[in-house]
C-alpha positions in Angstrom: -6.0 -18.3 0.6 -6.0 -16.6 -2.6 -9.3 -17.8 -3.9 -10.9 -16.2 -0.5 -9.4 -12.8 -1.5 -10.3 -13.1 -5.1 -13.9 -14.0 -4.3 -13.9 -10.9 -1.7 -12.7 -8.5 -4.5 -15.1 -9.7 -7.0 -18.0 -9.5 -4.6 -16.8 -5.9 -3.9 -16.5 -5.1 -7.8 -20.0 -6.6 -8.6 -21.8 -5.1 -5.6 -20.4 -1.5 -6.2 -20.6 -1.5 -9.9 -24.3 -0.2 -10.3 -23.9 2.7 -8.1 -22.9 6.2 -9.8 -19.3 7.5 -9.5 -19.1 9.8 -6.7 -15.8 11.0 -7.8 -16.5 11.2 -11.4 -20.0 12.8 -11.5 -20.1 15.0 -8.7 -16.6 16.1 -8.1 -13.8 17.5 -10.5 -10.8 15.2 -11.3 -7.7 16.2 -9.6 -4.9 16.2 -11.8 -2.5 13.9 -10.4 -3.1 10.5 -8.5 -1.1 8.0 -6.4 -1.8 4.2 -5.5 -0.3 1.7 -3.2 -1.7 -1.9 -3.5 -1.3 -5.0 -1.5 -2.6 -8.6 -2.1 -1.8 -12.0 -3.0 -1.2 -13.6 -6.4 -0.5 -16.9 -8.2 3.0 -16.6 -9.9 4.4 -19.2 -12.1 7.9 -19.4 -13.7 8.7 -21.3 -16.8 11.3 -22.0 -19.4 11.9 -24.0 -22.5 13.4 -26.9 -20.3 11.2 -26.6 -17.2 7.6 -25.6 -16.4 7.0 -24.6 -12.8 3.9 -24.8 -11.1 1.9 -21.7 -9.9 2.9 -20.7 -6.6 1.0 -18.3 -4.2 3.0 -15.1 -3.4 2.8 -12.1 -1.6 2.1 -9.0 -4.0 2.8 -5.4 -3.8 2.6 -2.5 -6.3 2.6 1.3 -6.2 1.5 3.3 -9.2 1.1 7.2 -10.0 0.5 9.8 -12.7 -1.6 12.3 -14.3 -5.2 12.6 -15.1 -6.1 13.5 -18.6 -9.8 14.1 -17.8 -12.4 12.0 -16.4 -11.9 8.8 -18.7 -8.2 8.5 -19.0 -5.3 8.8 -16.8 -1.7 7.5 -17.4 1.3 6.9 -14.9 3.9 4.5 -14.1 3.5 1.3 -12.1 5.8 -0.8 -10.1 5.1 -4.1 -8.9 6.6 -7.3 -7.1 6.1 -11.1 -6.3 7.8 -12.3 -3.6 8.7 -15.9 -3.9 11.5 -16.4 -1.1 12.0 -13.7 1.7 15.1 -11.8 1.8 17.4 -11.6 4.7 19.6 -8.7 5.6 21.9 -11.0 7.7 21.9 -13.8 4.9 22.5 -12.5 1.2 22.2 -16.1 -0.3 18.3 -16.0 0.4 15.7 -14.4 -1.3 14.1 -14.8 -5.0 11.5 -12.4 -6.4 9.9 -11.2 -9.8 9.0 -7.2 -10.4 8.2 -5.2 -13.3 8.2 -1.5 -14.1 5.6 -0.3 -16.6 3.9 2.6 -18.5 0.2 2.1 -17.7 -3.0 3.6 -19.0 -6.5 3.4 -17.2 -9.6 4.1 -19.1 -13.0 4.6 -17.6 -15.2 3.1 -20.3 -18.7 3.9 -18.8 -19.6 7.7 -17.8 -20.3 8.3 -14.4 -19.2 4.8 -13.0 -15.6 4.5 -11.5 -14.8 0.9 -13.1 -11.8 1.4 -15.2 -9.6 -1.2 -17.3 -5.9 -1.1 -17.0 -3.4 -1.7 -19.7 0.3 -1.2 -20.0 3.9 -2.5 -21.0 7.4 -2.3 -19.9 10.4 -4.1 -18.1 10.5 -7.5 -16.0 13.3 -8.6 -13.7 14.0 -11.6 -11.8 16.4 -12.2 -8.9 17.5 -15.3 -7.1 20.1 -14.7 -4.3 20.6 -18.6 -3.9 24.0 -20.1 -4.6 22.5 -21.7 -7.7 20.4 -18.9 -8.4 20.5 -16.4 -11.4 19.1 -13.1 -12.5 17.5 -11.8 -15.5 15.2 -9.1 -17.3 13.0 -8.6 -20.5 10.0 -7.0 -21.6 6.5 -7.4 -20.0 2.8 -6.5 -20.4 -0.2 -6.2 -18.0 -3.9 -6.0 -18.1 -6.6 -5.6 -15.8 -9.6 -3.9 -14.4 -10.4 -2.2 -11.0 -13.1 -0.3 -9.6 -12.7 3.2 -7.3 -14.5 3.6 -4.1 -14.3 6.9 -2.7 -14.8 7.8 0.8 -13.9 11.7 0.7 -12.6 14.0 -1.7 -9.2 13.0 -3.0 -9.3 9.4 -1.1 -10.6 6.4 -1.6 -10.1 2.3 -2.1 -9.4 0.5 -5.6 -9.8 -3.5 -5.6 -8.0 -4.5 -8.6 -7.6 -7.8 -10.6 -4.5 -7.7 -12.7 -2.6 -10.4 -15.1 1.0 -9.9 -15.9 3.1 -12.0 -18.1 6.8 -11.3 -19.7 10.2 -12.8 -20.5 13.2 -13.0 -18.1 16.0 -13.5 -20.4 18.3 -16.6 -20.6 20.7 -18.5 -18.3 23.7 -20.3 -19.7 25.7 -21.2 -16.3 28.0 -24.3 -15.7 25.6 -27.2 -15.3 22.5 -24.8 -15.5 21.0 -23.9 -18.9 17.6 -22.2 -19.3 16.5 -20.4 -22.5 13.1 -18.6 -23.0 12.4 -18.1 -19.2 9.3 -16.1 -18.7 6.6 -15.4 -16.1 2.8 -15.1 -15.7 1.2 -13.6 -12.5 -2.4 -13.4 -11.9 -3.0 -10.9 -8.5 -5.9 -9.7 -6.6 -5.0 -6.6 -4.6 -6.4 -3.8 -2.5 -5.1 -0.3 -3.5 -5.2 2.8 -1.3 -5.7 5.9 -3.8 -5.1 9.7 -3.4 -6.0 12.0 -5.9 -3.7 15.3 -5.3 -3.7 18.8 -7.0 -6.4 21.3 -7.4 -9.4 20.4 -9.3 -10.4 22.0 -12.7 -13.3 24.1 -12.1 -16.0 23.3 -14.7 -18.6 25.7 -16.3 -22.0 26.3 -14.4 -25.0 24.4 -15.7 -26.3 25.8 -19.0 -23.0 27.2 -20.3 -20.4 29.9 -19.3 -22.0 32.9 -17.8 -22.4 36.0 -20.1 -20.7 38.9 -19.1 -22.4 42.4 -19.5 -20.4 45.1 -20.8 -20.5 48.7 -19.7 -23.6 50.6 -20.7 -23.0 53.3 -23.5 -22.7 56.9 -21.8 -25.9 58.9 -22.0 -28.2 56.1 -22.4 -30.8 55.7 -19.4 -30.9 52.1 -17.8 -33.9 49.9 -18.1 -37.0 51.0 -15.5 -35.7 54.8 -15.2 -37.8 57.4 -15.9 -36.0 59.9 -18.2 -37.7 62.8 -16.3 -36.0 61.9 -13.1 
């Protein structure tokens, strides 16, 4: 199923790419942004002793931050990949990988809402099964997306993101795993909000010139002095 989702997102990216950025050339950028993402990814867990196979997983993410003009924005992002569903009635099930990163989105092409994303932060692993373990380490992420605006301050953003990082070592009785790490390729569709009052730009031709008061006793142009 992930192939179909990835193909759909790629078609949206390619089909929408030539159009001008409605939000970037006809609407002033708002100072704050929030995004929630849902999709599917391929998650692979490895260690120095074992190389696991890629597994299709449910992917979820949230992000938000501040826009530094029309070409760059920064923020915090949190993403998760579920390998086994958790159960409140059974605390011994559930397995997932998640991360929390500082991200930077750059819009390399003026007036086109295509963006590149890069970031780094921490990765976390949790396995509640009796033979499971927990771990953490550093991670990095890189990807791309395209904003599709429907109205001022609201739109969709299909994204393709790759993430990888370390998850620490495990040395339990009967279980030794060193150099644990993960990699994930995900295809997600985000809902994007731009919040706050946009900065008002200068009118065409530069800022308006302000005329000062005319000196006292000087007649205005076009008015006869004899009147």
